[in-house]
TIDO-177857 format. One record per residue (C-alpha): x, z, y; residue in one letter; residue number from 1. Coordinates in Angstrom, 1 decimal. Layout:
<nodes>
<node><xx>X</xx><zz>Z</zz><yy>Y</yy><res>a</res><n>NUM</n></node>
...
</nodes>
This chain:
<nodes>
<node><xx>36.2</xx><zz>45.9</zz><yy>-11.3</yy><res>m</res><n>1</n></node>
<node><xx>37.3</xx><zz>46.1</zz><yy>-7.7</yy><res>n</res><n>2</n></node>
<node><xx>35.5</xx><zz>49.4</zz><yy>-7.0</yy><res>n</res><n>3</n></node>
<node><xx>37.0</xx><zz>51.5</zz><yy>-10.3</yy><res>i</res><n>4</n></node>
<node><xx>40.8</xx><zz>52.2</zz><yy>-9.5</yy><res>s</res><n>5</n></node>
<node><xx>42.8</xx><zz>52.1</zz><yy>-12.2</yy><res>d</res><n>6</n></node>
<node><xx>43.8</xx><zz>55.7</zz><yy>-12.2</yy><res>e</res><n>7</n></node>
<node><xx>40.0</xx><zz>56.1</zz><yy>-13.0</yy><res>s</res><n>8</n></node>
<node><xx>39.9</xx><zz>57.3</zz><yy>-16.6</yy><res>r</res><n>9</n></node>
<node><xx>37.2</xx><zz>57.6</zz><yy>-19.4</yy><res>v</res><n>10</n></node>
<node><xx>37.9</xx><zz>61.2</zz><yy>-19.8</yy><res>i</res><n>11</n></node>
<node><xx>36.8</xx><zz>61.8</zz><yy>-15.9</yy><res>d</res><n>12</n></node>
<node><xx>33.4</xx><zz>59.9</zz><yy>-16.3</yy><res>h</res><n>13</n></node>
<node><xx>32.3</xx><zz>60.9</zz><yy>-20.1</yy><res>m</res><n>14</n></node>
<node><xx>29.7</xx><zz>63.2</zz><yy>-21.1</yy><res>t</res><n>15</n></node>
<node><xx>31.4</xx><zz>66.1</zz><yy>-23.4</yy><res>h</res><n>16</n></node>
<node><xx>28.6</xx><zz>67.3</zz><yy>-24.8</yy><res>d</res><n>17</n></node>
<node><xx>27.0</xx><zz>65.5</zz><yy>-27.8</yy><res>y</res><n>18</n></node>
<node><xx>24.3</xx><zz>65.6</zz><yy>-30.6</yy><res>i</res><n>19</n></node>
<node><xx>25.1</xx><zz>64.7</zz><yy>-34.2</yy><res>n</res><n>20</n></node>
<node><xx>23.3</xx><zz>64.3</zz><yy>-37.6</yy><res>t</res><n>21</n></node>
<node><xx>23.8</xx><zz>63.0</zz><yy>-41.2</yy><res>h</res><n>22</n></node>
<node><xx>22.5</xx><zz>59.7</zz><yy>-43.0</yy><res>t</res><n>23</n></node>
<node><xx>20.5</xx><zz>61.3</zz><yy>-44.9</yy><res>a</res><n>24</n></node>
<node><xx>18.6</xx><zz>63.2</zz><yy>-42.4</yy><res>a</res><n>25</n></node>
<node><xx>14.6</xx><zz>62.1</zz><yy>-42.0</yy><res>p</res><n>26</n></node>
<node><xx>14.6</xx><zz>60.4</zz><yy>-38.7</yy><res>l</res><n>27</n></node>
<node><xx>11.8</xx><zz>62.7</zz><yy>-37.1</yy><res>f</res><n>28</n></node>
<node><xx>14.5</xx><zz>65.1</zz><yy>-36.9</yy><res>k</res><n>29</n></node>
<node><xx>16.6</xx><zz>63.2</zz><yy>-34.7</yy><res>v</res><n>30</n></node>
<node><xx>13.9</xx><zz>62.1</zz><yy>-32.5</yy><res>v</res><n>31</n></node>
<node><xx>12.9</xx><zz>65.9</zz><yy>-32.1</yy><res>r</res><n>32</n></node>
<node><xx>16.4</xx><zz>66.5</zz><yy>-31.7</yy><res>k</res><n>33</n></node>
<node><xx>17.1</xx><zz>64.7</zz><yy>-29.1</yy><res>r</res><n>34</n></node>
<node><xx>14.1</xx><zz>64.8</zz><yy>-27.1</yy><res>l</res><n>35</n></node>
<node><xx>14.9</xx><zz>68.8</zz><yy>-26.8</yy><res>e</res><n>36</n></node>
<node><xx>18.4</xx><zz>67.9</zz><yy>-26.3</yy><res>r</res><n>37</n></node>
<node><xx>17.6</xx><zz>65.2</zz><yy>-23.4</yy><res>k</res><n>38</n></node>
<node><xx>20.2</xx><zz>62.8</zz><yy>-24.7</yy><res>v</res><n>39</n></node>
<node><xx>19.7</xx><zz>58.7</zz><yy>-25.3</yy><res>s</res><n>40</n></node>
<node><xx>22.3</xx><zz>58.7</zz><yy>-28.4</yy><res>r</res><n>41</n></node>
<node><xx>23.0</xx><zz>60.7</zz><yy>-31.4</yy><res>v</res><n>42</n></node>
<node><xx>26.2</xx><zz>60.3</zz><yy>-33.5</yy><res>i</res><n>43</n></node>
<node><xx>25.7</xx><zz>60.1</zz><yy>-37.3</yy><res>v</res><n>44</n></node>
<node><xx>27.8</xx><zz>61.6</zz><yy>-40.0</yy><res>k</res><n>45</n></node>
<node><xx>27.9</xx><zz>60.9</zz><yy>-43.7</yy><res>d</res><n>46</n></node>
<node><xx>28.5</xx><zz>63.8</zz><yy>-46.3</yy><res>q</res><n>47</n></node>
<node><xx>32.1</xx><zz>64.2</zz><yy>-45.2</yy><res>n</res><n>48</n></node>
<node><xx>31.7</xx><zz>65.0</zz><yy>-42.0</yy><res>e</res><n>49</n></node>
<node><xx>32.6</xx><zz>61.2</zz><yy>-41.2</yy><res>n</res><n>50</n></node>
<node><xx>31.2</xx><zz>59.6</zz><yy>-38.2</yy><res>p</res><n>51</n></node>
<node><xx>29.4</xx><zz>56.2</zz><yy>-39.5</yy><res>v</res><n>52</n></node>
<node><xx>27.1</xx><zz>55.3</zz><yy>-37.1</yy><res>g</res><n>53</n></node>
<node><xx>25.3</xx><zz>55.8</zz><yy>-34.0</yy><res>v</res><n>54</n></node>
<node><xx>21.5</xx><zz>55.7</zz><yy>-33.2</yy><res>i</res><n>55</n></node>
<node><xx>20.0</xx><zz>54.7</zz><yy>-29.7</yy><res>s</res><n>56</n></node>
<node><xx>17.0</xx><zz>54.1</zz><yy>-28.3</yy><res>f</res><n>57</n></node>
<node><xx>17.6</xx><zz>50.4</zz><yy>-29.0</yy><res>r</res><n>58</n></node>
<node><xx>17.4</xx><zz>51.6</zz><yy>-33.1</yy><res>n</res><n>59</n></node>
<node><xx>14.1</xx><zz>53.6</zz><yy>-32.5</yy><res>l</res><n>60</n></node>
<node><xx>12.0</xx><zz>50.8</zz><yy>-30.9</yy><res>f</res><n>61</n></node>
<node><xx>13.2</xx><zz>48.3</zz><yy>-33.2</yy><res>r</res><n>62</n></node>
<node><xx>11.9</xx><zz>50.4</zz><yy>-36.1</yy><res>i</res><n>63</n></node>
<node><xx>8.6</xx><zz>51.3</zz><yy>-34.5</yy><res>s</res><n>64</n></node>
<node><xx>7.9</xx><zz>47.7</zz><yy>-34.2</yy><res>i</res><n>65</n></node>
<node><xx>8.7</xx><zz>46.8</zz><yy>-37.9</yy><res>e</res><n>66</n></node>
<node><xx>7.1</xx><zz>50.4</zz><yy>-39.2</yy><res>l</res><n>67</n></node>
<node><xx>4.6</xx><zz>50.7</zz><yy>-36.6</yy><res>g</res><n>68</n></node>
<node><xx>2.3</xx><zz>47.9</zz><yy>-38.0</yy><res>d</res><n>69</n></node>
<node><xx>2.4</xx><zz>49.6</zz><yy>-41.4</yy><res>e</res><n>70</n></node>
<node><xx>0.8</xx><zz>52.8</zz><yy>-39.9</yy><res>e</res><n>71</n></node>
<node><xx>-2.4</xx><zz>50.5</zz><yy>-38.7</yy><res>e</res><n>72</n></node>
<node><xx>-5.5</xx><zz>53.3</zz><yy>-37.6</yy><res>d</res><n>73</n></node>
<node><xx>-8.5</xx><zz>52.2</zz><yy>-35.7</yy><res>s</res><n>74</n></node>
<node><xx>-8.7</xx><zz>55.7</zz><yy>-34.6</yy><res>e</res><n>75</n></node>
<node><xx>-6.0</xx><zz>55.6</zz><yy>-32.8</yy><res>h</res><n>76</n></node>
<node><xx>-4.5</xx><zz>54.2</zz><yy>-29.7</yy><res>t</res><n>77</n></node>
<node><xx>-0.5</xx><zz>52.4</zz><yy>-30.2</yy><res>t</res><n>78</n></node>
<node><xx>0.8</xx><zz>55.1</zz><yy>-28.4</yy><res>l</res><n>79</n></node>
<node><xx>-0.5</xx><zz>57.8</zz><yy>-30.5</yy><res>d</res><n>80</n></node>
<node><xx>1.0</xx><zz>56.0</zz><yy>-33.9</yy><res>q</res><n>81</n></node>
<node><xx>4.0</xx><zz>55.6</zz><yy>-32.3</yy><res>i</res><n>82</n></node>
<node><xx>4.4</xx><zz>59.4</zz><yy>-31.6</yy><res>r</res><n>83</n></node>
<node><xx>3.0</xx><zz>60.4</zz><yy>-34.8</yy><res>k</res><n>84</n></node>
<node><xx>5.1</xx><zz>58.0</zz><yy>-36.7</yy><res>g</res><n>85</n></node>
<node><xx>8.3</xx><zz>59.4</zz><yy>-35.5</yy><res>f</res><n>86</n></node>
<node><xx>7.4</xx><zz>63.0</zz><yy>-34.5</yy><res>l</res><n>87</n></node>
<node><xx>5.9</xx><zz>64.0</zz><yy>-37.6</yy><res>s</res><n>88</n></node>
<node><xx>6.4</xx><zz>64.0</zz><yy>-41.4</yy><res>e</res><n>89</n></node>
<node><xx>3.4</xx><zz>62.5</zz><yy>-42.3</yy><res>e</res><n>90</n></node>
<node><xx>4.4</xx><zz>59.9</zz><yy>-40.2</yy><res>g</res><n>91</n></node>
<node><xx>6.9</xx><zz>56.7</zz><yy>-40.9</yy><res>f</res><n>92</n></node>
<node><xx>9.7</xx><zz>59.0</zz><yy>-39.2</yy><res>g</res><n>93</n></node>
<node><xx>9.7</xx><zz>61.3</zz><yy>-42.5</yy><res>n</res><n>94</n></node>
<node><xx>10.2</xx><zz>58.4</zz><yy>-44.7</yy><res>i</res><n>95</n></node>
<node><xx>12.4</xx><zz>56.1</zz><yy>-42.7</yy><res>s</res><n>96</n></node>
<node><xx>16.7</xx><zz>58.1</zz><yy>-42.9</yy><res>l</res><n>97</n></node>
<node><xx>19.0</xx><zz>57.9</zz><yy>-40.7</yy><res>e</res><n>98</n></node>
<node><xx>21.2</xx><zz>55.4</zz><yy>-42.6</yy><res>r</res><n>99</n></node>
<node><xx>18.5</xx><zz>53.4</zz><yy>-42.6</yy><res>d</res><n>100</n></node>
<node><xx>18.3</xx><zz>53.2</zz><yy>-38.9</yy><res>v</res><n>101</n></node>
<node><xx>21.4</xx><zz>53.6</zz><yy>-37.1</yy><res>m</res><n>102</n></node>
<node><xx>23.6</xx><zz>50.8</zz><yy>-36.5</yy><res>t</res><n>103</n></node>
<node><xx>26.7</xx><zz>51.1</zz><yy>-38.0</yy><res>k</res><n>104</n></node>
<node><xx>30.2</xx><zz>51.4</zz><yy>-37.3</yy><res>g</res><n>105</n></node>
<node><xx>31.4</xx><zz>52.9</zz><yy>-34.1</yy><res>l</res><n>106</n></node>
<node><xx>32.7</xx><zz>51.3</zz><yy>-30.8</yy><res>i</res><n>107</n></node>
<node><xx>35.6</xx><zz>53.8</zz><yy>-29.8</yy><res>t</res><n>108</n></node>
<node><xx>37.9</xx><zz>54.1</zz><yy>-27.1</yy><res>i</res><n>109</n></node>
<node><xx>40.7</xx><zz>56.5</zz><yy>-26.1</yy><res>k</res><n>110</n></node>
<node><xx>40.1</xx><zz>59.4</zz><yy>-23.7</yy><res>f</res><n>111</n></node>
<node><xx>43.2</xx><zz>58.2</zz><yy>-21.8</yy><res>n</res><n>112</n></node>
<node><xx>42.1</xx><zz>54.4</zz><yy>-21.0</yy><res>q</res><n>113</n></node>
<node><xx>40.8</xx><zz>53.4</zz><yy>-18.1</yy><res>s</res><n>114</n></node>
<node><xx>37.4</xx><zz>52.8</zz><yy>-17.0</yy><res>l</res><n>115</n></node>
<node><xx>38.1</xx><zz>49.1</zz><yy>-16.3</yy><res>s</res><n>116</n></node>
<node><xx>38.6</xx><zz>49.0</zz><yy>-20.1</yy><res>n</res><n>117</n></node>
<node><xx>35.7</xx><zz>50.9</zz><yy>-21.2</yy><res>a</res><n>118</n></node>
<node><xx>33.7</xx><zz>48.7</zz><yy>-19.0</yy><res>c</res><n>119</n></node>
<node><xx>35.2</xx><zz>45.4</zz><yy>-20.5</yy><res>k</res><n>120</n></node>
<node><xx>34.8</xx><zz>46.7</zz><yy>-24.1</yy><res>l</res><n>121</n></node>
<node><xx>31.0</xx><zz>47.7</zz><yy>-22.9</yy><res>i</res><n>122</n></node>
<node><xx>30.5</xx><zz>44.2</zz><yy>-22.0</yy><res>l</res><n>123</n></node>
<node><xx>32.5</xx><zz>42.2</zz><yy>-24.5</yy><res>e</res><n>124</n></node>
<node><xx>30.5</xx><zz>44.0</zz><yy>-27.6</yy><res>n</res><n>125</n></node>
<node><xx>27.2</xx><zz>44.5</zz><yy>-25.9</yy><res>n</res><n>126</n></node>
<node><xx>26.9</xx><zz>47.7</zz><yy>-26.5</yy><res>v</res><n>127</n></node>
<node><xx>25.3</xx><zz>50.6</zz><yy>-24.2</yy><res>s</res><n>128</n></node>
<node><xx>28.1</xx><zz>53.1</zz><yy>-25.1</yy><res>s</res><n>129</n></node>
<node><xx>31.3</xx><zz>53.9</zz><yy>-26.6</yy><res>l</res><n>130</n></node>
<node><xx>32.4</xx><zz>56.5</zz><yy>-28.8</yy><res>i</res><n>131</n></node>
<node><xx>35.1</xx><zz>58.4</zz><yy>-27.1</yy><res>v</res><n>132</n></node>
<node><xx>38.0</xx><zz>59.7</zz><yy>-29.2</yy><res>l</res><n>133</n></node>
<node><xx>41.0</xx><zz>62.2</zz><yy>-28.3</yy><res>d</res><n>134</n></node>
<node><xx>44.5</xx><zz>62.4</zz><yy>-28.8</yy><res>g</res><n>135</n></node>
<node><xx>43.9</xx><zz>63.0</zz><yy>-32.5</yy><res>n</res><n>136</n></node>
<node><xx>41.4</xx><zz>60.8</zz><yy>-33.5</yy><res>e</res><n>137</n></node>
<node><xx>38.5</xx><zz>63.3</zz><yy>-33.4</yy><res>s</res><n>138</n></node>
<node><xx>35.3</xx><zz>62.5</zz><yy>-31.5</yy><res>i</res><n>139</n></node>
<node><xx>35.6</xx><zz>63.8</zz><yy>-27.8</yy><res>a</res><n>140</n></node>
<node><xx>32.5</xx><zz>62.5</zz><yy>-26.2</yy><res>g</res><n>141</n></node>
<node><xx>30.4</xx><zz>59.6</zz><yy>-25.2</yy><res>i</res><n>142</n></node>
<node><xx>30.8</xx><zz>57.3</zz><yy>-21.9</yy><res>l</res><n>143</n></node>
<node><xx>27.6</xx><zz>55.3</zz><yy>-21.4</yy><res>s</res><n>144</n></node>
<node><xx>26.6</xx><zz>52.7</zz><yy>-18.9</yy><res>k</res><n>145</n></node>
<node><xx>24.9</xx><zz>55.5</zz><yy>-16.7</yy><res>t</res><n>146</n></node>
<node><xx>28.3</xx><zz>57.7</zz><yy>-16.8</yy><res>d</res><n>147</n></node>
<node><xx>29.6</xx><zz>54.6</zz><yy>-15.7</yy><res>i</res><n>148</n></node>
<node><xx>27.0</xx><zz>53.9</zz><yy>-12.7</yy><res>v</res><n>149</n></node>
<node><xx>27.4</xx><zz>57.3</zz><yy>-11.3</yy><res>k</res><n>150</n></node>
<node><xx>31.3</xx><zz>56.4</zz><yy>-11.2</yy><res>a</res><n>151</n></node>
<node><xx>30.4</xx><zz>53.6</zz><yy>-8.8</yy><res>l</res><n>152</n></node>
<node><xx>28.0</xx><zz>55.7</zz><yy>-7.1</yy><res>a</res><n>153</n></node>
<node><xx>30.2</xx><zz>58.6</zz><yy>-6.4</yy><res>f</res><n>154</n></node>
<node><xx>33.7</xx><zz>56.7</zz><yy>-6.3</yy><res>s</res><n>155</n></node>
<node><xx>35.3</xx><zz>56.6</zz><yy>-2.3</yy><res>k</res><n>156</n></node>
</nodes>
């Protein structure tokens, strides 16, 4: 990456504020949380508070296609069905749990790694974001493709 200097670090461009949910939470709750906080990804933790996966738009799109057909209702448009499915306790958002929808496992990077290394890791793993770890191996935030584009747009 010619436009990203070797001195540009993940910590300088990552999103520090992230949200999480738990594997047993109903899907509609995380969708509401995402909409309220205007975030693209949610980190999923198990009952012991260990991070075990991520839910992104890609996961929600997949589940809407898979379960949306089961919600056929000729009185409503497809958009109404998807909204009902995700956002209500009556739709599939209540019967689907986070653990059934999430991408299992986390692709991580240390906060002090170069942005160039982060780009390579994103491409190698075909993901849209990385979970950023601090020096204690705890989650410090998320680095998304959008964060990288912002870094490129504002680099000198």
